[in-house]
C-alpha positions in Angstrom: -4.5 51.5 -72.5 -5.8 51.2 -69.1 -9.7 51.0 -69.0 -9.2 48.3 -72.1 -6.3 46.0 -69.2 -8.7 46.2 -66.3 -12.1 44.8 -68.5 -9.5 42.3 -69.9 -9.0 41.1 -67.0 -11.8 41.5 -64.9 -13.5 39.3 -68.2 -10.8 37.2 -67.8 -12.0 33.0 -68.7 -10.8 30.3 -66.3 -8.9 28.9 -69.3 -6.5 31.7 -70.4 -5.6 31.8 -66.4 -1.7 30.6 -66.0 -1.2 27.2 -65.1 0.1 28.2 -61.8 -3.1 30.4 -60.2 -5.4 27.3 -61.8 -3.0 24.9 -59.4 -3.9 27.1 -56.1 -8.0 28.1 -57.0 -8.0 24.2 -57.4 -6.2 23.2 -54.0 -8.6 25.7 -52.3 -11.3 24.5 -53.9 -10.5 21.1 -52.7 -9.8 22.6 -49.0 -13.3 23.7 -48.8 -14.3 20.1 -48.9 -11.6 18.3 -47.1 -11.6 21.0 -44.5 -14.7 20.4 -42.3 -13.7 16.3 -42.5 -10.4 17.2 -40.5 -12.5 19.8 -38.3 -15.1 16.7 -37.1 -12.4 14.0 -37.5 -10.6 15.9 -34.9 -13.7 16.8 -32.5 -14.4 13.4 -33.1 -10.8 12.1 -31.4 -11.1 14.6 -29.0 -14.5 13.3 -27.4 -13.3 9.9 -27.8 -10.1 10.4 -26.0 -11.3 12.0 -23.2 -14.4 9.8 -22.2 -11.8 7.3 -22.7 -10.3 8.2 -19.9 -13.4 9.5 -17.7 -13.5 6.0 -18.2 -10.4 5.1 -16.8 -9.6 7.9 -14.5 -13.8 6.1 -12.5 -11.7 2.5 -13.1 -9.1 3.7 -11.1 -11.4 5.2 -8.6 -12.7 2.0 -7.8 -9.8 0.1 -7.7 -8.5 1.8 -5.3 -11.8 2.2 -2.9 -11.8 -2.0 -3.4 -8.1 -2.0 -2.6 -8.7 -0.1 0.5 -11.0 -1.9 2.1 -9.2 -5.6 1.2 -6.0 -3.9 2.6 -8.7 -2.6 5.5 -9.8 -6.0 6.0 -6.6 -7.8 6.3 -5.1 -5.0 8.5 -8.2 -5.7 11.4 -8.0 -9.1 10.5 -4.5 -9.3 11.6 -5.4 -6.6 15.0 -7.9 -9.5 15.7 -4.6 -12.0 16.0 -2.1 -9.8 18.1 -5.1 -9.8 20.5 -5.5 -13.2 21.4 -1.8 -14.1 21.0 -1.0 -10.9 23.5 -3.6 -12.1 26.3 -2.3 -16.0 25.7 1.1 -15.0 26.1 0.5 -12.4 29.2 -1.9 -15.4 31.5 0.7 -17.1 31.0 3.2 -15.1 32.9 0.8 -14.1 35.5 0.1 -18.2 35.8 4.4 -18.4 36.3 3.7 -16.0 38.7 1.0 -17.9 40.6 2.8 -21.3 40.6 5.1 -19.9 42.4 3.2 -17.9 45.1 4.6 -14.6 44.0 3.8 -12.0 45.5 4.4 -10.1 42.3 0.8 -11.5 41.0 -1.7 -8.7 42.3 0.9 -6.3 40.6 0.3 -8.6 37.5 -2.9 -8.7 37.5 -2.9 -4.4 37.6 -0.3 -4.5 34.9 -2.4 -6.5 32.7 -5.8 -4.6 33.7 -3.9 -1.0 32.1 -2.7 -3.4 29.5 -5.8 -4.4 27.7 -8.0 -1.7 28.6 -5.4 -0.2 26.0 -6.2 -2.1 23.8 -9.9 -2.4 23.9 -10.1 1.7 24.2 -7.4 3.3 22.3 -6.4 0.9 19.3 -9.4 1.2 17.3 -8.2 4.6 16.3 -6.7 4.3 13.2 -3.8 6.3 14.6 -2.5 6.7 18.6 0.3 8.8 20.7 3.6 7.6 20.0 3.8 8.2 23.8 0.5 5.7 24.5 1.7 2.9 22.2 5.6 3.3 24.5 4.0 3.2 27.6 2.0 0.2 26.4 5.3 -1.0 25.1 6.6 0.0 28.9 3.7 -2.1 31.4 4.1 -5.0 29.2 7.8 -5.2 29.5 7.5 -4.3 33.7 4.8 -7.8 33.3 7.3 -9.5 31.5 10.1 -8.7 34.3 7.9 -9.5 36.6 7.8 -13.4 35.8 11.4 -14.1 35.4 13.4 -14.0 38.0 16.6 -13.4 36.6 15.8 -10.2 34.5 18.6 -7.8 34.5 19.4 -8.7 31.4 15.8 -6.9 30.4 16.3 -3.3 29.3 14.0 -1.0 27.4 15.6 2.4 27.0 13.4 5.4 24.8 16.1 8.4 24.0 14.6 11.0 22.3 11.5 13.8 21.8 8.1 12.7 22.0 5.4 14.9 22.3 2.5 14.3 19.8 3.9 12.1 17.3 1.3 9.5 16.1 1.7 6.1 15.1 0.1 2.8 14.1 -1.5 1.1 17.2 0.4 -2.3 17.8 3.4 -2.3 15.6 6.2 -3.0 17.8 4.8 -5.7 20.6 4.2 -8.7 17.7 8.5 -8.5 17.9 8.7 -7.6 21.6 6.2 -10.7 22.4 8.5 -13.2 19.8 11.6 -12.0 21.7 10.0 -13.3 24.9 9.1 -16.5 23.6 12.4 -17.5 21.9 14.7 -14.8 23.7 15.1 -17.8 27.5 18.2 -20.7 26.8 17.9 -23.8 28.3 19.7 -23.4 31.0 16.8 -20.6 32.1 18.7 -17.2 31.2 16.6 -14.3 29.7 18.5 -11.3 27.3 15.8 -9.3 26.2 17.8 -5.4 25.4 15.0 -3.3 23.5 16.3 0.4 22.7 13.8 3.4 20.7 14.9 6.5 19.3 12.9 8.8 18.5 14.3 11.6 15.9 10.9 14.3 15.0 8.5 11.9 12.7 11.6 9.4 12.3 11.5 5.7 15.1 14.1 4.1 14.8 13.7 0.5 17.3 15.7 -2.4 18.1 15.1 -4.8 19.7 17.7 -7.6 20.4 17.1 -10.7 22.1 19.3 -14.8 22.8 18.2 -17.4 21.2 17.4 -19.6 22.6 17.0 -23.7 21.9 12.7 -22.7 20.9 14.1 -20.5 18.3 16.4 -23.1 16.8 13.7 -26.4 17.0 10.1 -24.2 16.8 9.5 -24.0 12.9 6.3 -22.2 13.5 6.8 -18.6 15.2 2.8 -17.6 15.1 2.1 -14.0 14.4 5.4 -12.4 15.4 7.9 -11.4 12.5 5.2 -12.5 9.8 2.2 -10.8 11.0 4.5 -7.1 11.1 6.5 -7.4 7.6 2.5 -7.2 6.5 1.0 -4.4 8.9 4.2 -2.3 7.6 3.7 -3.3 4.1 0.2 -2.3 4.5 -0.4 0.5 6.7 3.6 2.7 5.6 4.6 1.6 2.2 7.9 2.8 1.4 8.3 3.8 4.9 10.1 1.6 6.8 12.8 -1.0 6.2 13.3 -3.3 8.5 16.6 -5.6 9.0 15.8 -9.0 11.0 19.3 -11.4 11.5 21.1 -14.0 13.6 24.2 -12.9 15.1 26.1 -14.0 17.6 23.7 -16.2 18.9 21.4 -13.3 19.3 18.2 -11.9 17.1 18.7 -8.5 15.9 15.6 -6.7 15.2 16.0 -2.8 13.3 12.9 -0.6 12.2 13.8 2.6 10.7 10.1 3.9 10.5 8.7 7.8 9.0 6.2 8.5 11.5 3.1 10.3 9.9 
């Protein structure tokens, strides 16, 4: 019985198969043709996706390079504006001393030479030591105090541990120049108070000055605060907060900066 059964099973015709088996056999035959199509299509999609990603990545790199060059050009332009502005103000200060035949005029010239030496030989670097930048600011205020007759309300206080922290050069000077330019009232009284606190890699800069008549009538404040805002946005994006306000006849600047 068994041999006869096996013989019939081996030589069974396709038409004699159960409908379910015939359906499965048809699916297998169709899959043999569909599988290469699916495989080739998948390969094409993956290859196209890889090429698109590579092109996108290359375009992003090029855009970043272009943006970097653009930002550097803007920064250099802003810095080039600071130097003549600073020199003009400083020479005005020394001129005021010479017209009064002040004994402080020679010291003012020496102080200015120190300031110019720093600006010529240090500020071309991307970063400078914070200690050098604060020394430069102190010398600038020293020069301003020499030309002001009543300078008891011109102060600078620096607190905190200053070691090897670095900062972008000439970042704070525009605020200070602005304070001295507009910090004198019609009676000749000058009030400029600067306080700098350093806590590890965080710098807190406060500069308060008296609101003088020039501040109220002159709409063009020069480079000043606008310049520094632009530089902060380019050099320290998302790493600073700047608050500028006028309160009780005082113009106040508060800057919190995360140092690199």
